Structures are given as structure tokens and as C-alpha cells.
PDB file of N, CA, C, O and CB in Angstrom:
ATOM      1  N   UNK A   1       9.667 -27.868 -22.562  1.00  0.00           N
ATOM      2  CA  UNK A   1       8.465 -27.085 -22.789  1.00  0.00           C
ATOM      3  C   UNK A   1       8.113 -27.105 -24.267  1.00  0.00           C
ATOM      4  O   UNK A   1       8.986 -27.100 -25.135  1.00  0.00           O
ATOM      5  CB  UNK A   1       8.648 -25.641 -22.294  1.00  0.00           C
ATOM      6  N   UNK A   2       6.863 -27.127 -24.521  1.00  0.00           N
ATOM      7  CA  UNK A   2       6.392 -27.085 -25.897  1.00  0.00           C
ATOM      8  C   UNK A   2       5.555 -25.838 -26.085  1.00  0.00           C
ATOM      9  O   UNK A   2       5.215 -25.145 -25.126  1.00  0.00           O
ATOM     10  CB  UNK A   2       5.582 -28.355 -26.255  1.00  0.00           C
ATOM     11  N   UNK A   3       5.231 -25.567 -27.331  1.00  0.00           N
ATOM     12  CA  UNK A   3       4.394 -24.401 -27.618  1.00  0.00           C
ATOM     13  C   UNK A   3       3.019 -24.534 -26.978  1.00  0.00           C
ATOM     14  O   UNK A   3       2.363 -23.530 -26.698  1.00  0.00           O
ATOM     15  CB  UNK A   3       4.251 -24.208 -29.125  1.00  0.00           C
ATOM     16  N   UNK A   4       2.581 -25.760 -26.748  1.00  0.00           N
ATOM     17  CA  UNK A   4       1.271 -25.987 -26.133  1.00  0.00           C
ATOM     18  C   UNK A   4       1.266 -25.742 -24.634  1.00  0.00           C
ATOM     19  O   UNK A   4       0.202 -25.653 -24.022  1.00  0.00           O
ATOM     20  CB  UNK A   4       0.815 -27.390 -26.407  1.00  0.00           C
ATOM     21  N   UNK A   5       2.439 -25.634 -24.041  1.00  0.00           N
ATOM     22  CA  UNK A   5       2.560 -25.398 -22.607  1.00  0.00           C
ATOM     23  C   UNK A   5       2.370 -23.902 -22.343  1.00  0.00           C
ATOM     24  O   UNK A   5       3.155 -23.079 -22.815  1.00  0.00           O
ATOM     25  CB  UNK A   5       3.945 -25.895 -22.068  1.00  0.00           C
ATOM     26  N   UNK A   6       1.351 -23.564 -21.606  1.00  0.00           N
ATOM     27  CA  UNK A   6       1.061 -22.142 -21.378  1.00  0.00           C
ATOM     28  C   UNK A   6       1.488 -21.683 -19.984  1.00  0.00           C
ATOM     29  O   UNK A   6       0.917 -20.734 -19.447  1.00  0.00           O
ATOM     30  CB  UNK A   6      -0.428 -21.874 -21.571  1.00  0.00           C
ATOM     31  N   UNK A   7       2.480 -22.342 -19.398  1.00  0.00           N
ATOM     32  CA  UNK A   7       2.909 -21.985 -18.053  1.00  0.00           C
ATOM     33  C   UNK A   7       3.498 -20.574 -17.991  1.00  0.00           C
ATOM     34  O   UNK A   7       3.334 -19.885 -16.985  1.00  0.00           O
ATOM     35  CB  UNK A   7       3.927 -22.993 -17.552  1.00  0.00           C
ATOM     36  N   UNK A   8       4.168 -20.144 -19.032  1.00  0.00           N
ATOM     37  CA  UNK A   8       4.700 -18.777 -19.045  1.00  0.00           C
ATOM     38  C   UNK A   8       3.579 -17.751 -19.038  1.00  0.00           C
ATOM     39  O   UNK A   8       3.620 -16.771 -18.294  1.00  0.00           O
ATOM     40  CB  UNK A   8       5.594 -18.563 -20.268  1.00  0.00           C
ATOM     41  N   UNK A   9       2.584 -17.987 -19.872  1.00  0.00           N
ATOM     42  CA  UNK A   9       1.457 -17.067 -19.933  1.00  0.00           C
ATOM     43  C   UNK A   9       0.691 -17.054 -18.609  1.00  0.00           C
ATOM     44  O   UNK A   9       0.290 -15.995 -18.126  1.00  0.00           O
ATOM     45  CB  UNK A   9       0.521 -17.448 -21.087  1.00  0.00           C
ATOM     46  N   UNK A  10       0.492 -18.233 -18.032  1.00  0.00           N
ATOM     47  CA  UNK A  10      -0.225 -18.327 -16.755  1.00  0.00           C
ATOM     48  C   UNK A  10       0.542 -17.610 -15.652  1.00  0.00           C
ATOM     49  O   UNK A  10      -0.053 -16.912 -14.831  1.00  0.00           O
ATOM     50  CB  UNK A  10      -0.455 -19.799 -16.369  1.00  0.00           C
ATOM     51  N   UNK A  11       1.856 -17.782 -15.631  1.00  0.00           N
ATOM     52  CA  UNK A  11       2.676 -17.101 -14.632  1.00  0.00           C
ATOM     53  C   UNK A  11       2.633 -15.594 -14.818  1.00  0.00           C
ATOM     54  O   UNK A  11       2.573 -14.848 -13.841  1.00  0.00           O
ATOM     55  CB  UNK A  11       4.117 -17.593 -14.701  1.00  0.00           C
ATOM     56  N   UNK A  12       2.663 -15.143 -16.058  1.00  0.00           N
ATOM     57  CA  UNK A  12       2.592 -13.697 -16.332  1.00  0.00           C
ATOM     58  C   UNK A  12       1.250 -13.134 -15.900  1.00  0.00           C
ATOM     59  O   UNK A  12       1.190 -12.032 -15.355  1.00  0.00           O
ATOM     60  CB  UNK A  12       2.824 -13.413 -17.829  1.00  0.00           C
ATOM     61  N   UNK A  13       0.187 -13.860 -16.130  1.00  0.00           N
ATOM     62  CA  UNK A  13      -1.144 -13.413 -15.714  1.00  0.00           C
ATOM     63  C   UNK A  13      -1.254 -13.384 -14.189  1.00  0.00           C
ATOM     64  O   UNK A  13      -1.842 -12.461 -13.625  1.00  0.00           O
ATOM     65  CB  UNK A  13      -2.233 -14.332 -16.309  1.00  0.00           C
ATOM     66  N   UNK A  14      -0.690 -14.388 -13.525  1.00  0.00           N
ATOM     67  CA  UNK A  14      -0.705 -14.422 -12.064  1.00  0.00           C
ATOM     68  C   UNK A  14       0.082 -13.249 -11.487  1.00  0.00           C
ATOM     69  O   UNK A  14      -0.332 -12.639 -10.502  1.00  0.00           O
ATOM     70  CB  UNK A  14      -0.129 -15.751 -11.551  1.00  0.00           C
ATOM     71  N   UNK A  15       1.207 -12.941 -12.100  1.00  0.00           N
ATOM     72  CA  UNK A  15       2.008 -11.804 -11.659  1.00  0.00           C
ATOM     73  C   UNK A  15       1.245 -10.495 -11.833  1.00  0.00           C
ATOM     74  O   UNK A  15       1.249  -9.651 -10.936  1.00  0.00           O
ATOM     75  CB  UNK A  15       3.328 -11.750 -12.431  1.00  0.00           C
ATOM     76  N   UNK A  16       0.598 -10.322 -12.966  1.00  0.00           N
ATOM     77  CA  UNK A  16      -0.174  -9.102 -13.212  1.00  0.00           C
ATOM     78  C   UNK A  16      -1.296  -8.962 -12.188  1.00  0.00           C
ATOM     79  O   UNK A  16      -1.549  -7.864 -11.692  1.00  0.00           O
ATOM     80  CB  UNK A  16      -0.753  -9.107 -14.639  1.00  0.00           C
ATOM     81  N   UNK A  17      -1.961 -10.056 -11.873  1.00  0.00           N
ATOM     82  CA  UNK A  17      -3.041 -10.014 -10.879  1.00  0.00           C
ATOM     83  C   UNK A  17      -2.490  -9.663  -9.501  1.00  0.00           C
ATOM     84  O   UNK A  17      -3.104  -8.886  -8.769  1.00  0.00           O
ATOM     85  CB  UNK A  17      -3.783 -11.366 -10.825  1.00  0.00           C
ATOM     86  N   UNK A  18      -1.346 -10.224  -9.142  1.00  0.00           N
ATOM     87  CA  UNK A  18      -0.731  -9.922  -7.856  1.00  0.00           C
ATOM     88  C   UNK A  18      -0.298  -8.460  -7.778  1.00  0.00           C
ATOM     89  O   UNK A  18      -0.442  -7.821  -6.736  1.00  0.00           O
ATOM     90  CB  UNK A  18       0.467 -10.838  -7.615  1.00  0.00           C
ATOM     91  N   UNK A  19       0.229  -7.938  -8.873  1.00  0.00           N
ATOM     92  CA  UNK A  19       0.625  -6.526  -8.897  1.00  0.00           C
ATOM     93  C   UNK A  19      -0.585  -5.615  -8.746  1.00  0.00           C
ATOM     94  O   UNK A  19      -0.514  -4.600  -8.054  1.00  0.00           O
ATOM     95  CB  UNK A  19       1.367  -6.199 -10.199  1.00  0.00           C
ATOM     96  N   UNK A  20      -1.681  -5.966  -9.380  1.00  0.00           N
ATOM     97  CA  UNK A  20      -2.915  -5.189  -9.236  1.00  0.00           C
ATOM     98  C   UNK A  20      -3.406  -5.215  -7.792  1.00  0.00           C
ATOM     99  O   UNK A  20      -3.805  -4.186  -7.247  1.00  0.00           O
ATOM    100  CB  UNK A  20      -4.007  -5.732 -10.176  1.00  0.00           C
ATOM    101  N   UNK A  21      -3.375  -6.389  -7.179  1.00  0.00           N
ATOM    102  CA  UNK A  21      -3.819  -6.525  -5.786  1.00  0.00           C
ATOM    103  C   UNK A  21      -2.913  -5.725  -4.854  1.00  0.00           C
ATOM    104  O   UNK A  21      -3.393  -5.099  -3.910  1.00  0.00           O
ATOM    105  CB  UNK A  21      -3.839  -8.011  -5.363  1.00  0.00           C
ATOM    106  N   UNK A  22      -1.618  -5.744  -5.112  1.00  0.00           N
ATOM    107  CA  UNK A  22      -0.681  -4.979  -4.301  1.00  0.00           C
ATOM    108  C   UNK A  22      -0.944  -3.484  -4.418  1.00  0.00           C
ATOM    109  O   UNK A  22      -0.884  -2.760  -3.424  1.00  0.00           O
ATOM    110  CB  UNK A  22       0.752  -5.291  -4.712  1.00  0.00           C
ATOM    111  N   UNK A  23      -1.233  -3.027  -5.616  1.00  0.00           N
ATOM    112  CA  UNK A  23      -1.535  -1.613  -5.835  1.00  0.00           C
ATOM    113  C   UNK A  23      -2.774  -1.201  -5.028  1.00  0.00           C
ATOM    114  O   UNK A  23      -2.777  -0.154  -4.380  1.00  0.00           O
ATOM    115  CB  UNK A  23      -1.755  -1.332  -7.343  1.00  0.00           C
ATOM    116  N   UNK A  24      -3.796  -2.010  -5.071  1.00  0.00           N
ATOM    117  CA  UNK A  24      -5.030  -1.725  -4.322  1.00  0.00           C
ATOM    118  C   UNK A  24      -4.745  -1.732  -2.820  1.00  0.00           C
ATOM    119  O   UNK A  24      -5.228  -0.862  -2.096  1.00  0.00           O
ATOM    120  CB  UNK A  24      -6.136  -2.764  -4.666  1.00  0.00           C
ATOM    121  N   UNK A  25      -3.971  -2.699  -2.352  1.00  0.00           N
ATOM    122  CA  UNK A  25      -3.654  -2.786  -0.928  1.00  0.00           C
ATOM    123  C   UNK A  25      -2.859  -1.566  -0.463  1.00  0.00           C
ATOM    124  O   UNK A  25      -3.110  -1.040   0.621  1.00  0.00           O
ATOM    125  CB  UNK A  25      -2.868  -4.068  -0.636  1.00  0.00           C
ATOM    126  N   UNK A  26      -1.911  -1.119  -1.270  1.00  0.00           N
ATOM    127  CA  UNK A  26      -1.136   0.076  -0.913  1.00  0.00           C
ATOM    128  C   UNK A  26      -2.019   1.316  -0.870  1.00  0.00           C
ATOM    129  O   UNK A  26      -1.882   2.156   0.019  1.00  0.00           O
ATOM    130  CB  UNK A  26       0.011   0.287  -1.909  1.00  0.00           C
ATOM    131  N   UNK A  27      -2.921   1.424  -1.830  1.00  0.00           N
ATOM    132  CA  UNK A  27      -3.840   2.565  -1.850  1.00  0.00           C
ATOM    133  C   UNK A  27      -4.742   2.550  -0.613  1.00  0.00           C
ATOM    134  O   UNK A  27      -4.989   3.592  -0.007  1.00  0.00           O
ATOM    135  CB  UNK A  27      -4.696   2.550  -3.138  1.00  0.00           C
ATOM    136  N   UNK A  28      -5.229   1.369  -0.245  1.00  0.00           N
ATOM    137  CA  UNK A  28      -6.078   1.245   0.940  1.00  0.00           C
ATOM    138  C   UNK A  28      -5.308   1.576   2.211  1.00  0.00           C
ATOM    139  O   UNK A  28      -5.838   2.233   3.107  1.00  0.00           O
ATOM    140  CB  UNK A  28      -6.656  -0.165   1.034  1.00  0.00           C
ATOM    141  N   UNK A  29      -4.056   1.122   2.292  1.00  0.00           N
ATOM    142  CA  UNK A  29      -3.239   1.438   3.463  1.00  0.00           C
ATOM    143  C   UNK A  29      -2.984   2.935   3.548  1.00  0.00           C
ATOM    144  O   UNK A  29      -3.058   3.511   4.633  1.00  0.00           O
ATOM    145  CB  UNK A  29      -1.906   0.674   3.416  1.00  0.00           C
ATOM    146  N   UNK A  30      -2.689   3.567   2.435  1.00  0.00           N
ATOM    147  CA  UNK A  30      -2.475   5.022   2.440  1.00  0.00           C
ATOM    148  C   UNK A  30      -3.711   5.756   2.921  1.00  0.00           C
ATOM    149  O   UNK A  30      -3.613   6.697   3.708  1.00  0.00           O
ATOM    150  CB  UNK A  30      -2.090   5.515   1.042  1.00  0.00           C
ATOM    151  N   UNK A  31      -4.861   5.336   2.457  1.00  0.00           N
ATOM    152  CA  UNK A  31      -6.110   5.970   2.883  1.00  0.00           C
ATOM    153  C   UNK A  31      -6.336   5.774   4.381  1.00  0.00           C
ATOM    154  O   UNK A  31      -6.771   6.696   5.071  1.00  0.00           O
ATOM    155  CB  UNK A  31      -7.300   5.402   2.089  1.00  0.00           C
ATOM    156  N   UNK A  32      -6.044   4.589   4.878  1.00  0.00           N
ATOM    157  CA  UNK A  32      -6.210   4.319   6.307  1.00  0.00           C
ATOM    158  C   UNK A  32      -5.226   5.127   7.142  1.00  0.00           C
ATOM    159  O   UNK A  32      -5.573   5.603   8.223  1.00  0.00           O
ATOM    160  CB  UNK A  32      -6.033   2.828   6.590  1.00  0.00           C
ATOM    161  N   UNK A  33      -4.002   5.285   6.649  1.00  0.00           N
ATOM    162  CA  UNK A  33      -2.998   6.090   7.348  1.00  0.00           C
ATOM    163  C   UNK A  33      -3.461   7.533   7.433  1.00  0.00           C
ATOM    164  O   UNK A  33      -3.384   8.145   8.498  1.00  0.00           O
ATOM    165  CB  UNK A  33      -1.628   6.006   6.637  1.00  0.00           C
ATOM    166  N   UNK A  34      -3.935   8.079   6.342  1.00  0.00           N
ATOM    167  CA  UNK A  34      -4.413   9.470   6.333  1.00  0.00           C
ATOM    168  C   UNK A  34      -5.600   9.634   7.266  1.00  0.00           C
ATOM    169  O   UNK A  34      -5.666  10.602   8.023  1.00  0.00           O
ATOM    170  CB  UNK A  34      -4.800   9.905   4.905  1.00  0.00           C
ATOM    171  N   UNK A  35      -6.526   8.707   7.221  1.00  0.00           N
ATOM    172  CA  UNK A  35      -7.709   8.776   8.088  1.00  0.00           C
ATOM    173  C   UNK A  35      -7.301   8.752   9.554  1.00  0.00           C
ATOM    174  O   UNK A  35      -7.804   9.543  10.352  1.00  0.00           O
ATOM    175  CB  UNK A  35      -8.673   7.613   7.787  1.00  0.00           C
ATOM    176  N   UNK A  36      -6.400   7.854   9.913  1.00  0.00           N
ATOM    177  CA  UNK A  36      -5.947   7.766  11.304  1.00  0.00           C
ATOM    178  C   UNK A  36      -5.230   9.044  11.727  1.00  0.00           C
ATOM    179  O   UNK A  36      -5.453   9.550  12.826  1.00  0.00           O
ATOM    180  CB  UNK A  36      -5.020   6.555  11.492  1.00  0.00           C
ATOM    181  N   UNK A  37      -4.377   9.560  10.863  1.00  0.00           N
ATOM    182  CA  UNK A  37      -3.633  10.781  11.179  1.00  0.00           C
ATOM    183  C   UNK A  37      -4.576  11.958  11.385  1.00  0.00           C
ATOM    184  O   UNK A  37      -4.418  12.740  12.322  1.00  0.00           O
ATOM    185  CB  UNK A  37      -2.631  11.101  10.065  1.00  0.00           C
ATOM    186  N   UNK A  38      -5.548  12.071  10.506  1.00  0.00           N
ATOM    187  CA  UNK A  38      -6.518  13.174  10.640  1.00  0.00           C
ATOM    188  C   UNK A  38      -7.390  13.016  11.879  1.00  0.00           C
ATOM    189  O   UNK A  38      -7.939  13.995  12.386  1.00  0.00           O
ATOM    190  CB  UNK A  38      -7.405  13.253   9.399  1.00  0.00           C
ATOM    191  N   UNK A  39      -7.516  11.791  12.362  1.00  0.00           N
ATOM    192  CA  UNK A  39      -8.287  11.537  13.584  1.00  0.00           C
ATOM    193  C   UNK A  39      -7.451  11.782  14.835  1.00  0.00           C
ATOM    194  O   UNK A  39      -7.936  11.637  15.957  1.00  0.00           O
ATOM    195  CB  UNK A  39      -8.817  10.102  13.589  1.00  0.00           C
ATOM    196  N   UNK A  40      -6.182  12.158  14.629  1.00  0.00           N
ATOM    197  CA  UNK A  40      -5.343  12.518  15.764  1.00  0.00           C
ATOM    198  C   UNK A  40      -4.371  11.444  16.213  1.00  0.00           C
ATOM    199  O   UNK A  40      -3.673  11.629  17.210  1.00  0.00           O
ATOM    200  CB  UNK A  40      -6.196  12.880  16.895  1.00  0.00           C
ATOM    201  N   UNK A  41      -4.309  10.336  15.511  1.00  0.00           N
ATOM    202  CA  UNK A  41      -3.360   9.284  15.873  1.00  0.00           C
ATOM    203  C   UNK A  41      -1.957   9.753  15.480  1.00  0.00           C
ATOM    204  O   UNK A  41      -1.748  10.277  14.386  1.00  0.00           O
ATOM    205  CB  UNK A  41      -3.721   7.919  15.171  1.00  0.00           C
ATOM    206  N   UNK A  42      -1.016   9.560  16.381  1.00  0.00           N
ATOM    207  CA  UNK A  42       0.356  10.017  16.102  1.00  0.00           C
ATOM    208  C   UNK A  42       1.006   9.167  15.014  1.00  0.00           C
ATOM    209  O   UNK A  42       0.633   8.016  14.788  1.00  0.00           O
ATOM    210  CB  UNK A  42       1.211   9.971  17.384  1.00  0.00           C
ATOM    211  N   UNK A  43       1.983   9.766  14.352  1.00  0.00           N
ATOM    212  CA  UNK A  43       2.727   9.061  13.316  1.00  0.00           C
ATOM    213  C   UNK A  43       3.403   7.823  13.913  1.00  0.00           C
ATOM    214  O   UNK A  43       3.419   6.760  13.293  1.00  0.00           O
ATOM    215  CB  UNK A  43       3.779   9.996  12.663  1.00  0.00           C
ATOM    216  N   UNK A  44       3.955   7.966  15.111  1.00  0.00           N
ATOM    217  CA  UNK A  44       4.621   6.839  15.766  1.00  0.00           C
ATOM    218  C   UNK A  44       3.639   5.692  16.021  1.00  0.00           C
ATOM    219  O   UNK A  44       3.976   4.525  15.822  1.00  0.00           O
ATOM    220  CB  UNK A  44       5.261   7.293  17.091  1.00  0.00           C
ATOM    221  N   UNK A  45       2.443   6.024  16.455  1.00  0.00           N
ATOM    222  CA  UNK A  45       1.432   4.984  16.726  1.00  0.00           C
ATOM    223  C   UNK A  45       0.962   4.321  15.433  1.00  0.00           C
ATOM    224  O   UNK A  45       0.762   3.107  15.395  1.00  0.00           O
ATOM    225  CB  UNK A  45       0.225   5.588  17.473  1.00  0.00           C
ATOM    226  N   UNK A  46       0.786   5.109  14.383  1.00  0.00           N
ATOM    227  CA  UNK A  46       0.402   4.544  13.082  1.00  0.00           C
ATOM    228  C   UNK A  46       1.487   3.582  12.604  1.00  0.00           C
ATOM    229  O   UNK A  46       1.188   2.485  12.132  1.00  0.00           O
ATOM    230  CB  UNK A  46       0.169   5.672  12.029  1.00  0.00           C
ATOM    231  N   UNK A  47       2.743   3.997  12.728  1.00  0.00           N
ATOM    232  CA  UNK A  47       3.857   3.140  12.319  1.00  0.00           C
ATOM    233  C   UNK A  47       3.864   1.852  13.125  1.00  0.00           C
ATOM    234  O   UNK A  47       4.060   0.768  12.574  1.00  0.00           O
ATOM    235  CB  UNK A  47       5.195   3.874  12.482  1.00  0.00           C
ATOM    236  N   UNK A  48       3.657   1.968  14.395  1.00  0.00           N
ATOM    237  CA  UNK A  48       3.627   0.791  15.270  1.00  0.00           C
ATOM    238  C   UNK A  48       2.507  -0.168  14.877  1.00  0.00           C
ATOM    239  O   UNK A  48       2.712  -1.379  14.799  1.00  0.00           O
ATOM    240  CB  UNK A  48       3.457   1.218  16.731  1.00  0.00           C
ATOM    241  N   UNK A  49       1.339   0.377  14.634  1.00  0.00           N
ATOM    242  CA  UNK A  49       0.178  -0.458  14.309  1.00  0.00           C
ATOM    243  C   UNK A  49       0.260  -1.095  12.933  1.00  0.00           C
ATOM    244  O   UNK A  49      -0.309  -2.163  12.709  1.00  0.00           O
ATOM    245  CB  UNK A  49      -1.074   0.359  14.398  1.00  0.00           C
ATOM    246  N   UNK A  50       0.965  -0.449  12.007  1.00  0.00           N
ATOM    247  CA  UNK A  50       1.056  -0.986  10.643  1.00  0.00           C
ATOM    248  C   UNK A  50       2.324  -1.800  10.406  1.00  0.00           C
ATOM    249  O   UNK A  50       2.448  -2.483   9.390  1.00  0.00           O
ATOM    250  CB  UNK A  50       0.994   0.145   9.644  1.00  0.00           C
ATOM    251  N   UNK A  51       3.263  -1.726  11.348  1.00  0.00           N
ATOM    252  CA  UNK A  51       4.528  -2.423  11.152  1.00  0.00           C
ATOM    253  C   UNK A  51       5.445  -1.713  10.169  1.00  0.00           C
ATOM    254  O   UNK A  51       6.407  -2.292   9.665  1.00  0.00           O
ATOM    255  CB  UNK A  51       4.270  -3.822  10.678  1.00  0.00           C
ATOM    256  N   UNK A  52       5.132  -0.460   9.907  1.00  0.00           N
ATOM    257  CA  UNK A  52       5.942   0.344   8.982  1.00  0.00           C
ATOM    258  C   UNK A  52       6.874   1.246   9.775  1.00  0.00           C
ATOM    259  O   UNK A  52       6.689   1.456  10.974  1.00  0.00           O
ATOM    260  CB  UNK A  52       5.040   1.191   8.038  1.00  0.00           C
ATOM    261  N   UNK A  53       7.867   1.770   9.095  1.00  0.00           N
ATOM    262  CA  UNK A  53       8.799   2.718   9.678  1.00  0.00           C
ATOM    263  C   UNK A  53       8.139   4.094   9.729  1.00  0.00           C
ATOM    264  O   UNK A  53       7.290   4.418   8.899  1.00  0.00           O
ATOM    265  CB  UNK A  53      10.125   2.766   8.868  1.00  0.00           C
ATOM    266  N   UNK A  54       8.538   4.897  10.711  1.00  0.00           N
ATOM    267  CA  UNK A  54       7.983   6.255  10.830  1.00  0.00           C
ATOM    268  C   UNK A  54       8.218   7.049   9.554  1.00  0.00           C
ATOM    269  O   UNK A  54       7.350   7.809   9.125  1.00  0.00           O
ATOM    270  CB  UNK A  54       8.604   6.993  12.030  1.00  0.00           C
ATOM    271  N   UNK A  55       9.379   6.877   8.949  1.00  0.00           N
ATOM    272  CA  UNK A  55       9.692   7.598   7.709  1.00  0.00           C
ATOM    273  C   UNK A  55       8.706   7.202   6.602  1.00  0.00           C
ATOM    274  O   UNK A  55       8.261   8.054   5.833  1.00  0.00           O
ATOM    275  CB  UNK A  55      11.154   7.307   7.262  1.00  0.00           C
ATOM    276  N   UNK A  56       8.368   5.919   6.524  1.00  0.00           N
ATOM    277  CA  UNK A  56       7.389   5.458   5.524  1.00  0.00           C
ATOM    278  C   UNK A  56       6.037   6.130   5.727  1.00  0.00           C
ATOM    279  O   UNK A  56       5.376   6.527   4.767  1.00  0.00           O
ATOM    280  CB  UNK A  56       7.228   3.928   5.593  1.00  0.00           C
ATOM    281  N   UNK A  57       5.636   6.251   6.984  1.00  0.00           N
ATOM    282  CA  UNK A  57       4.343   6.885   7.287  1.00  0.00           C
ATOM    283  C   UNK A  57       4.389   8.365   6.928  1.00  0.00           C
ATOM    284  O   UNK A  57       3.460   8.888   6.312  1.00  0.00           O
ATOM    285  CB  UNK A  57       3.978   6.708   8.784  1.00  0.00           C
ATOM    286  N   UNK A  58       5.459   9.033   7.310  1.00  0.00           N
ATOM    287  CA  UNK A  58       5.590  10.463   6.959  1.00  0.00           C
ATOM    288  C   UNK A  58       5.598  10.657   5.450  1.00  0.00           C
ATOM    289  O   UNK A  58       4.998  11.606   4.944  1.00  0.00           O
ATOM    290  CB  UNK A  58       6.878  11.056   7.568  1.00  0.00           C
ATOM    291  N   UNK A  59       6.265   9.773   4.731  1.00  0.00           N
ATOM    292  CA  UNK A  59       6.291   9.868   3.272  1.00  0.00           C
ATOM    293  C   UNK A  59       4.896   9.663   2.683  1.00  0.00           C
ATOM    294  O   UNK A  59       4.504  10.369   1.754  1.00  0.00           O
ATOM    295  CB  UNK A  59       7.265   8.837   2.688  1.00  0.00           C
ATOM    296  N   UNK A  60       4.155   8.709   3.218  1.00  0.00           N
ATOM    297  CA  UNK A  60       2.794   8.471   2.734  1.00  0.00           C
ATOM    298  C   UNK A  60       1.918   9.693   2.982  1.00  0.00           C
ATOM    299  O   UNK A  60       1.116  10.074   2.129  1.00  0.00           O
ATOM    300  CB  UNK A  60       2.184   7.232   3.415  1.00  0.00           C
ATOM    301  N   UNK A  61       2.074  10.304   4.150  1.00  0.00           N
ATOM    302  CA  UNK A  61       1.285  11.499   4.461  1.00  0.00           C
ATOM    303  C   UNK A  61       1.693  12.666   3.561  1.00  0.00           C
ATOM    304  O   UNK A  61       0.838  13.415   3.088  1.00  0.00           O
ATOM    305  CB  UNK A  61       1.456  11.887   5.945  1.00  0.00           C
ATOM    306  N   UNK A  62       2.982  12.817   3.327  1.00  0.00           N
ATOM    307  CA  UNK A  62       3.454  13.904   2.467  1.00  0.00           C
ATOM    308  C   UNK A  62       2.969  13.710   1.029  1.00  0.00           C
ATOM    309  O   UNK A  62       2.603  14.671   0.352  1.00  0.00           O
ATOM    310  CB  UNK A  62       4.992  13.987   2.502  1.00  0.00           C
ATOM    311  N   UNK A  63       2.970  12.467   0.580  1.00  0.00           N
ATOM    312  CA  UNK A  63       2.548  12.187  -0.803  1.00  0.00           C
ATOM    313  C   UNK A  63       1.091  12.520  -1.023  1.00  0.00           C
ATOM    314  O   UNK A  63       0.687  12.856  -2.137  1.00  0.00           O
ATOM    315  CB  UNK A  63       2.791  10.727  -1.150  1.00  0.00           C
ATOM    316  N   UNK A  64       0.296  12.430   0.034  1.00  0.00           N
ATOM    317  CA  UNK A  64      -1.137  12.728  -0.104  1.00  0.00           C
ATOM    318  C   UNK A  64      -1.462  14.160   0.305  1.00  0.00           C
ATOM    319  O   UNK A  64      -2.599  14.610   0.166  1.00  0.00           O
ATOM    320  CB  UNK A  64      -1.961  11.754   0.735  1.00  0.00           C
ATOM    321  N   UNK A  65      -0.460  14.869   0.808  1.00  0.00           N
ATOM    322  CA  UNK A  65      -0.709  16.238   1.255  1.00  0.00           C
ATOM    323  C   UNK A  65      -1.570  16.298   2.496  1.00  0.00           C
ATOM    324  O   UNK A  65      -2.263  17.288   2.733  1.00  0.00           O
ATOM    325  CB  UNK A  65      -1.359  17.028   0.160  1.00  0.00           C
ATOM    326  N   UNK A  66      -1.529  15.235   3.294  1.00  0.00           N
ATOM    327  CA  UNK A  66      -2.394  15.130   4.467  1.00  0.00           C
ATOM    328  C   UNK A  66      -1.961  16.104   5.562  1.00  0.00           C
ATOM    329  O   UNK A  66      -0.777  16.359   5.781  1.00  0.00           O
ATOM    330  CB  UNK A  66      -2.385  13.696   5.006  1.00  0.00           C
ATOM    331  N   UNK A  67      -2.951  16.620   6.218  1.00  0.00           N
ATOM    332  CA  UNK A  67      -2.720  17.424   7.421  1.00  0.00           C
ATOM    333  C   UNK A  67      -3.765  16.993   8.437  1.00  0.00           C
ATOM    334  O   UNK A  67      -4.675  16.226   8.122  1.00  0.00           O
ATOM    335  CB  UNK A  67      -2.802  18.984   7.122  1.00  0.00           C
ATOM    336  N   UNK A  68      -3.630  17.480   9.629  1.00  0.00           N
ATOM    337  CA  UNK A  68      -4.603  17.115  10.667  1.00  0.00           C
ATOM    338  C   UNK A  68      -5.957  17.762  10.423  1.00  0.00           C
ATOM    339  O   UNK A  68      -6.972  17.332  10.971  1.00  0.00           O
ATOM    340  CB  UNK A  68      -4.082  17.516  12.045  1.00  0.00           C
ATOM    341  N   UNK A  69      -5.964  18.798   9.597  1.00  0.00           N
ATOM    342  CA  UNK A  69      -7.239  19.457   9.282  1.00  0.00           C
ATOM    343  C   UNK A  69      -8.075  18.572   8.380  1.00  0.00           C
ATOM    344  O   UNK A  69      -7.533  17.857   7.538  1.00  0.00           O
ATOM    345  CB  UNK A  69      -7.003  20.827   8.611  1.00  0.00           C
ATOM    346  N   UNK A  70      -9.359  18.609   8.542  1.00  0.00           N
ATOM    347  CA  UNK A  70     -10.256  17.790   7.705  1.00  0.00           C
ATOM    348  C   UNK A  70     -10.749  18.561   6.522  1.00  0.00           C
ATOM    349  O   UNK A  70     -11.511  18.031   5.713  1.00  0.00           O
ATOM    350  CB  UNK A  70     -11.440  17.286   8.508  1.00  0.00           C
TER     351      UNK A  70
END
């Protein structure tokens, strides 16, 4: 590798972009989980549909303070 090779910088930028996309995707999933729960979908069904564990769904709901009330 030489100083003119910018593969490290390119890889770091790609990683940062992927981390940003992951953050957005997690936020969107959390919002969808809360919306489904408030619409009356059971935690077990949400977990089944998302491929997540029931504990993960309960944690996401607890983190947002979600309840069935709108």
C-alpha cells in the first residue's frame, strides 16, 4: 500500500454509511413494532413476523414506553 492508496479511507466511509443505514433501519423497525403493538398485535405475533425473539420485542416496547393505549 502506498500513501496514494485510499482503500482505508474508502472502507471507513463505507462502514460509516452502513452504520448510519443500520441505525435508521433499527429506528424504523422499532416504530413499526410499536405501531403494530398499539394496533393490538400480540408480542408473540410481532416476534414471529419480524424474526426477532419475544424478549427483543418486549425490550423494544419497554425502551419506547409503548402501551396499547394511543
